[in-house]
C-alpha positions in Angstrom: -3.2 51.4 -24.0 -2.7 47.9 -23.3 -4.6 44.7 -23.3 -4.1 41.2 -22.3 -5.9 37.6 -22.2 -5.6 34.4 -20.5 -3.5 32.0 -22.8 -3.7 28.4 -22.8 -1.0 26.1 -23.7 -1.9 24.5 -27.4 -1.6 21.0 -25.6 -4.2 22.3 -22.9 -6.2 18.8 -23.8 -2.7 16.9 -23.9 -1.8 14.6 -21.1 1.4 15.0 -19.7 1.9 11.5 -17.9 2.7 8.3 -18.6 0.9 4.8 -17.8 3.1 3.0 -15.2 2.4 -0.7 -13.7 3.7 -1.8 -10.6 3.7 -5.4 -10.0 2.5 -7.2 -7.0 4.3 -10.6 -6.1 2.5 -12.3 -2.9 4.8 -15.4 -3.0 6.3 -14.6 0.6 2.8 -14.1 1.9 2.5 -17.1 4.5 -1.5 -17.4 3.7 -3.2 -18.0 0.5 -3.4 -15.1 -1.7 -5.5 -12.3 -0.3 -8.9 -11.5 -2.1 -8.0 -7.7 -2.2 -5.3 -5.3 -1.6 -4.4 -1.3 -1.0 -1.8 0.4 -2.4 -0.6 4.2 -1.7 1.8 5.7 -4.2 3.4 9.1 -3.2 4.7 11.2 -6.2 7.4 13.4 -4.7 9.2 16.5 -5.7 10.4 19.5 -4.3 7.4 21.6 -4.3 4.4 19.0 -3.4 3.6 15.7 -2.9 0.9 13.6 -4.6 -0.8 10.7 -3.3 -2.7 7.8 -5.4 -4.7 5.6 -3.6 -5.6 2.3 -5.1 -7.9 -0.2 -3.5 -8.7 -3.3 -5.8 -9.7 -6.9 -6.0 -7.1 -7.2 -8.7 -4.0 -8.3 -6.6 -1.4 -8.6 -9.5 -0.7 -4.9 -10.2 -1.7 -1.4 -10.1 -1.7 1.0 -12.9 -1.1 4.6 -12.4 -0.8 7.7 -15.0 1.9 9.8 -13.4 3.9 12.7 -14.4 8.0 12.4 -14.8 9.7 12.2 -11.2 9.8 9.9 -8.5 7.5 8.0 -6.7 7.2 5.4 -3.6 4.5 2.9 -3.2 3.5 1.0 -0.1 1.1 -2.2 -0.6 -0.8 -4.0 1.7 -3.3 -6.9 1.8 -6.9 -6.2 2.1 -8.3 -2.6 2.9 -7.9 -0.6 6.2 -11.8 -1.2 7.0 -11.7 -4.9 6.5 -9.2 -5.3 9.7 -10.8 -5.5 13.3 -7.4 -5.8 15.3 -5.7 -2.7 13.5 -5.7 0.8 13.1 -4.1 2.8 10.4 -2.8 6.2 10.7 -0.6 8.9 8.7 -1.3 6.9 5.4 -1.0 10.3 3.8 2.8 10.6 4.5 5.0 7.9 3.5 7.5 8.2 6.1 4.8 8.6 9.1 2.5 5.9 8.0 1.9 3.5 10.5 -0.6 0.6 11.6 -1.0 -0.5 15.5 -2.8 -3.2 17.1 -6.2 -2.0 19.0 -6.1 -1.8 22.7 -8.5 -4.3 24.1 -9.7 -4.8 27.6 -9.0 -8.1 29.4 -10.9 -10.0 32.0 -8.0 -12.5 33.1 -4.7 -10.7 32.1 -3.3 -7.2 33.9 -0.8 -5.2 32.4 2.3 -4.7 34.9 3.3 -1.1 33.5 1.0 2.0 33.1 2.5 2.4 29.9 2.0 -1.1 28.5 -1.2 -1.9 26.6 -3.2 -5.3 25.8 -4.1 -6.2 22.2 -5.8 -9.4 20.9 -4.2 -11.8 18.3 -4.1 -9.9 15.1 -5.0 -10.7 11.7 -2.4 -11.5 9.0 -0.9 -8.5 7.2 1.9 -8.3 4.6 3.4 -5.2 3.5 5.6 -4.2 0.8 7.2 -1.2 -0.8 8.9 0.4 -3.9 11.4 3.5 -3.2 12.6 6.0 -5.7 10.8 4.6 -8.7 11.3 6.8 -11.5 8.9 7.9 -14.6 11.3 9.2 -17.1 10.8 12.0 -19.4 11.2 9.5 -22.3 8.2 7.5 -21.1 6.0 10.6 -20.9 6.9 11.8 -24.4 6.3 8.4 -25.6 2.7 8.4 -24.1 2.0 11.7 -25.4 2.8 10.8 -29.2 0.7 7.7 -28.9 -2.0 9.9 -27.6 -1.7 12.7 -30.5 -1.3 9.8 -32.9 -4.5 8.3 -31.7 -6.4 11.4 -31.8 -4.9 12.5 -35.3 -6.3 9.0 -36.6 -9.6 9.5 -35.1 -9.0 6.0 -33.6 -9.7 5.0 -30.2 -7.1 3.0 -29.2 -7.6 0.0 -26.4 -5.1 1.8 -24.3 -1.4 3.1 -24.3 1.6 0.9 -23.8 2.1 0.6 -20.0 5.6 0.6 -18.5 6.4 -1.8 -15.9 8.6 0.0 -13.4 8.9 -1.8 -10.4 7.7 -5.3 -8.4 6.7 -5.0 -4.8 6.7 -8.3 -3.0 4.7 -7.9 0.3 6.0 -9.7 3.4 3.9 -10.9 6.4 4.6 -8.3 9.3 2.8 -10.7 11.7 4.7 -13.5 13.3 3.1 -16.9 14.6 4.3 -18.4 17.8 3.6 -22.0 18.6 4.3 -23.5 21.9 3.6 -26.6 23.9 2.7 -26.7 27.6 3.9 -29.6 29.8 2.6 -30.1 33.3 2.2 -33.1 35.9 -0.9 -34.0 37.7 -2.9 -31.9 35.1 -5.7 -34.6 33.8 -8.6 -33.8 31.3 -7.2 -30.3 30.6 -9.6 -28.6 28.2 -7.7 -25.3 27.4 -4.8 -22.9 28.5 -4.4 -19.5 28.4 -1.4 -17.3 27.5 0.0 -13.9 26.9 3.2 -12.8 25.2 4.8 -10.0 26.7 7.0 -7.2 25.3 5.6 -7.3 21.8 5.7 -4.1 19.9 1.9 -2.7 19.3 3.0 -1.3 15.6 
């Protein structure tokens, strides 16, 4: 005769993560600081991929509780729903995530090739990333010790020590083109329309 039961580890309620902070530096953003940001962090190992999405009005940093390992983070200003000229796709995969200008119909400009699309002037978009950021076993161990100490003392601490692991500096992926129009015999000109060709849609 034999019997068995499900065995739970002694640290069943014990977190195996460390709080990590990714700082965001908007100094290279050509406009005034954004009012919000979105960050995707991809925890990567050999067996699975976990995604942590953060949308916040705090634009200075993001804080995550992560297991030991490596992760990649992508940051851009605002959130996907706040853009009217872009469409975002494949954001669940770090290597295939993309943003494209939405195709529009023009009453005055006709494309010259069937595979050419027309897009309107896009909003400002800045993107930054940090790759192969490591959360070490030591970070997790220290966080575990702090957690156990706080439980043992029956003291609810304000928060665990946060590890600053990376700084992301988003840069604008939108370029601004200025031009002047010179013409003879054009008087009382009120407006000029123009189109740029050969631009990437994404």
